[in-house]
C-alpha positions in Angstrom: 96.0 95.1 76.6 93.4 96.6 74.7 93.3 100.0 72.7 90.6 102.5 72.1 91.3 105.0 69.8 89.9 108.6 69.6 86.4 109.1 68.2 87.7 111.2 65.4 91.3 111.1 63.9 93.1 114.6 64.6 96.4 115.9 63.0 99.6 115.3 64.9 101.3 118.6 65.4 104.2 119.7 63.4 107.6 119.5 65.6 108.4 122.8 67.3 112.1 121.8 68.6 114.6 119.6 67.2 116.0 116.8 69.6 118.4 118.5 72.0 122.3 117.6 71.8 123.8 115.4 74.8 123.7 117.4 77.9 122.0 120.3 76.6 119.5 122.0 79.0 116.5 124.2 77.8 115.0 126.4 80.6 113.2 128.9 78.5 110.3 127.2 76.9 109.5 127.9 73.3 106.9 130.7 73.0 103.5 129.2 71.5 100.1 130.8 71.5 98.6 131.1 75.0 95.8 128.3 76.0 92.5 129.8 76.3 91.8 131.1 79.8 89.8 129.1 81.9 88.4 129.1 85.5 91.2 126.7 86.8 93.6 129.2 86.1 92.1 131.8 88.3 91.7 132.5 92.1 88.2 132.6 93.5 88.7 136.4 93.4 89.8 136.5 89.8 87.0 134.4 88.8 84.4 136.6 90.5 86.0 139.8 88.8 86.2 137.6 85.1 82.6 136.6 85.4 81.7 140.8 86.4 83.6 141.8 83.5 81.4 139.3 81.2 78.6 141.4 82.3 76.9 138.7 84.6 76.8 138.7 88.7 79.5 138.1 90.8 78.2 135.0 92.4 77.9 132.9 89.2 81.8 132.2 89.9 80.9 130.0 92.4 78.2 128.3 90.7 81.1 127.6 88.0 83.4 126.3 90.3 80.8 123.9 92.0 79.9 122.7 88.6 83.5 122.0 87.7 85.6 120.9 90.3 82.7 119.3 92.7 80.2 118.0 90.5 82.6 117.6 87.7 80.1 118.9 85.2 81.4 119.4 81.4 78.1 120.0 79.6 76.4 123.5 79.9 73.0 121.8 79.9 73.5 120.2 83.5 73.9 123.5 84.9 70.7 124.4 85.5 71.0 126.5 88.4 72.3 129.1 85.6 70.1 130.9 83.5 69.5 129.2 80.2 70.6 132.0 78.1 73.6 132.3 79.7 75.1 128.7 80.2 76.7 128.2 76.9 78.2 131.8 76.9 79.6 131.5 80.7 81.2 128.1 79.6 82.6 128.9 76.3 84.3 132.0 78.3 85.7 130.3 81.3 85.2 126.4 80.6 86.8 126.2 77.4 88.0 122.9 76.3 91.7 122.3 77.0 92.3 118.8 76.4 91.3 116.8 73.7 91.7 112.9 73.9 93.6 111.5 70.8 94.1 107.7 71.9 93.8 105.5 75.0 95.5 102.7 76.3 94.7 100.2 79.0 96.6 97.6 80.8 97.1 95.7 84.1 93.7 94.2 83.6 92.1 97.5 82.9 93.5 99.2 86.3 95.9 101.3 84.3 94.9 103.8 81.6 97.0 106.1 79.9 95.7 109.0 77.8 97.3 111.0 75.0 95.6 114.7 74.8 96.1 116.9 72.1 96.2 120.7 73.6 94.8 123.4 71.8 97.9 124.2 69.7 98.2 120.7 68.5 101.0 119.6 71.3 100.6 116.4 72.7 100.6 115.3 76.3 100.2 112.1 78.2 99.1 111.0 81.8 98.3 107.7 83.2 95.6 106.8 85.9 96.3 103.8 87.9 94.3 102.1 90.2 95.4 100.4 93.7 94.2 99.2 96.7 92.4 101.7 98.4 94.2 104.3 96.2 93.7 106.0 92.8 96.8 107.5 91.5 97.1 110.0 88.1 100.3 110.9 87.0 100.4 114.0 85.3 102.5 116.0 82.6 103.4 120.1 83.5 105.1 120.4 80.4 104.9 119.3 76.8 108.0 117.5 76.2 111.1 118.2 78.5 113.9 120.5 78.8 116.2 118.2 81.2 117.7 115.9 78.5 118.2 113.1 80.6 119.5 110.3 78.1 117.7 107.1 79.4 114.1 109.0 79.4 112.0 109.1 76.3 110.4 112.4 77.3 113.7 114.1 77.8 114.9 112.9 74.7 112.2 114.6 72.3 113.0 118.1 74.2 110.9 121.0 75.3 107.8 122.1 72.8 106.2 124.4 75.7 104.8 125.2 79.2 101.4 124.4 80.1 99.0 126.2 82.0 97.7 125.4 85.6 94.4 124.8 84.4 95.7 122.2 81.5 97.5 120.4 84.6 94.3 120.7 86.7 92.1 119.0 83.7 94.0 116.2 83.7 93.3 115.3 87.5 89.1 116.7 86.4 89.1 114.2 83.9 90.4 111.4 85.7 87.7 111.9 88.2 85.0 112.1 85.7 86.4 108.8 84.5 86.3 107.3 87.8 82.8 108.3 88.3 81.7 107.1 85.1 83.2 103.9 86.6 85.5 103.2 83.7 88.7 102.2 85.7 88.6 98.3 86.3 86.2 97.2 89.3 84.1 99.9 89.0 80.5 99.4 87.6 77.2 100.0 89.6 78.7 100.0 93.0 81.4 102.7 92.1 78.5 105.0 90.5 76.9 104.8 94.0 80.3 105.2 95.9 82.3 107.0 93.3 86.3 106.6 93.5 88.3 109.6 94.0 91.5 110.6 92.7 93.5 110.4 95.8 97.1 110.8 94.8 98.5 113.1 92.1 102.1 112.7 91.1 103.8 115.2 89.0 105.8 112.8 87.3 104.6 112.7 83.8 106.0 114.9 80.9 108.1 117.6 82.0 110.1 119.3 85.0 107.3 121.0 86.8 109.7 123.1 89.0 110.9 124.9 85.5 107.3 125.4 85.0 107.2 126.7 88.4 104.1 129.7 88.5 101.5 127.2 86.8 102.7 124.1 88.8 102.0 125.9 92.2 98.8 127.2 90.9 97.7 123.8 89.9 98.5 122.8 93.3 96.5 125.6 94.8 93.4 124.5 92.6 93.8 120.9 93.7 94.0 121.8 97.3 91.7 124.3 97.7 88.5 123.6 99.4 85.5 122.7 97.4 84.1 124.3 95.2 87.2 126.6 95.1 89.2 123.7 93.9 88.9 120.0 94.3 89.6 119.8 98.0 92.6 117.1 97.8 94.7 117.0 100.4 98.7 118.5 99.9 99.9 114.9 101.6 98.7 113.1 98.4 100.4 115.3 96.0 104.2 114.4 94.9 106.2 117.2 93.3 109.1 115.2 91.3 112.0 117.0 90.4 115.7 116.0 88.8 117.2 118.6 91.1 116.4 122.4 90.5 117.6 123.9 93.4 116.1 127.2 93.6 113.2 125.7 92.6 113.1 123.2 95.6 114.1 126.4 97.9 110.6 128.3 96.3 108.6 125.3 97.0 110.1 125.0 100.9 109.1 128.7 100.9 105.4 128.0 99.9 104.8 126.1 102.9 102.6 123.4 101.1 103.3 119.8 102.8 103.3 118.2 99.2 105.9 115.0 99.0 109.0 116.2 97.1 110.6 113.5 95.1 114.0 114.0 94.0 114.9 112.3 90.6 118.6 111.3 91.5 119.9 108.2 89.9 123.5 108.3 90.9 125.0 109.2 94.1 128.6 110.7 91.9 128.9 113.6 90.2 130.6 112.3 87.5 128.0 109.9 86.7 125.3 112.0 87.3 126.5 114.5 85.3 125.9 112.2 82.1 122.7 110.5 83.5 121.3 114.0 84.8 122.5 117.0 83.1 120.9 119.2 85.4 123.6 118.0 87.8 126.2 120.3 86.0 124.6 123.2 87.5 123.8 121.9 91.1 125.5 118.8 92.2 124.6 115.9 94.2 125.3 117.3 97.5 123.7 120.4 96.7 120.3 118.8 95.6 120.5 116.4 98.4 121.0 119.6 100.5 118.1 121.4 99.3 115.9 118.2 99.6 116.9 118.0 103.5 115.8 121.9 104.0 112.7 120.9 102.5 112.2 118.2 105.1 113.0 120.6 108.0 111.0 123.1 106.9 107.9 120.8 106.4 108.7 117.4 108.3 107.4 115.7 104.7 109.9 113.0 104.4 111.3 113.2 101.0 111.6 110.7 98.3 114.4 109.7 96.3 114.0 108.3 92.6 116.3 105.8 91.4 116.4 104.4 88.0 118.5 101.0 88.5 120.5 100.8 85.1 122.1 97.4 84.0 125.8 98.0 84.9 125.3 101.6 84.7 124.4 103.3 88.3 123.8 99.6 90.2 127.0 98.9 91.8 127.4 98.0 95.2 129.9 100.6 95.9 127.1 103.5 94.7 124.7 102.0 96.6 127.2 102.3 100.0 127.7 106.1 98.6 124.2 106.8 98.5 123.4 105.3 101.7 126.6 107.0 103.3 125.2 110.6 101.9 121.9 110.2 103.0 122.5 108.9 106.3 125.2 111.7 107.3 122.2 114.1 106.8 120.1 112.6 109.7 117.6 110.1 110.0 114.4 109.6 108.8 114.2 112.2 106.5 114.2 110.3 103.4 113.2 107.4 101.6 114.7 105.5 98.6 112.5 104.0 95.7 114.6 102.2 93.4 112.9 102.1 89.9 113.8 98.9 87.4 114.7 100.9 84.1 111.5 100.9 81.9 112.8 100.4 78.5 112.7 103.3 75.5 112.6 102.7 71.8 116.5 102.8 71.1 117.7 103.1 74.4 121.3 101.0 74.6 120.4 100.4 78.6 118.2 98.4 80.2 117.0 97.0 83.7 119.4 95.7 86.5 119.3 92.1 87.0 117.2 90.9 89.8 120.0 89.7 92.0 122.0 93.3 91.8 118.5 95.3 92.4 118.1 93.2 95.7 121.8 93.8 96.1 121.5 97.5 96.0 118.5 97.6 98.4 119.9 95.5 101.0 123.2 97.8 101.0 120.6 100.8 101.3 118.9 99.4 104.4 122.2 98.5 105.8 122.7 101.8 106.0 119.4 102.4 107.8 118.0 103.9 104.9 114.2 102.9 104.1 113.9 101.4 100.7 111.4 100.1 98.5 111.4 98.6 95.0 108.9 100.8 93.0 105.9 99.3 91.3 106.1 99.5 87.8 102.8 99.9 86.2 101.6 100.5 82.7 105.1 99.0 81.0 103.4 97.2 78.4 101.5 100.5 76.7 104.8 102.9 77.1 103.2 104.3 80.4 105.8 103.7 82.8 108.4 106.2 84.5 110.5 107.5 81.9 108.7 106.1 78.7 106.2 109.0 78.2 106.8 110.7 74.8 103.3 111.7 73.2 103.2 108.6 71.1 99.7 108.2 69.3 100.3 105.3 66.8 
């Protein structure tokens, strides 16, 4: 593992929330000053109106969009199709700095990079860029902190600082795309500079519950999938929206008609245990969450992923695997895939990952019920970049 500090020291933010009480849910994010308006917050029509309101020709909006989304340019001086006298002003007004790198950590022989970012108000968020054979995935944050308070997740234990804007969410992906173009991920170099890698997959599995920040998350998805140069031109099928089970949010996402993959973080098949592990279950039960996920599948045809962190002697019992298999099979065939995840350690946690034999038994029992099941590949664990470990650490 190597660690690269930021070019200049930055002050850490003062805490804005106290740690939540066990089981406490936070749906309303604390109010803080709004992030500066950014091109990625706006639809193409709104960009044109914004440029005209600044006294420029409307077509400049398309030029700015091309530089940001397609050419990945962040230096106004490289925007040579814009009049030299207005480049800096347009960039300052519509392409303000949203993320400042605080620290960067590298793992997995350089194929995993975790970034800690400082936002405009001092809040810290994290994202993780991972290179796999034939794809590059970025795990992005949608909130600073999280209000869902799952006791085995470092992010949830820290509480919710604030919602992120659509542009702050998108900027994590654009930054990653620039890093790939510069050949910074392992395996890069001259060949990648001639044929740059692209971010092929985006997963909303970083800090925050994206469906609790619904408007910004959907705005970000539209920017990611809008054809270039209006957006990054990504396939919706390469985007995964993870949720702990906000049933109204799942139903709203279903109605959007955007064929992203839905990932339901279940972690227990019975209400008694899930009430403790995933406090949102006290609002919407296991069956209600599974029913909403199945409705999503029926509407979109997209197979749902069930995320299940295997915790030693807590939720890894054979009978729980059977119960989960029965509940999923009862809702039909071909609609779901289970991803058991060996629990990633977090500081001070009383829980740890399941034993390997127990893990394999859990998988085999699910498969016996006809449920496709694949153990999730854990990346970035040694840099606290794996699932459940993101905690805005900068030390």
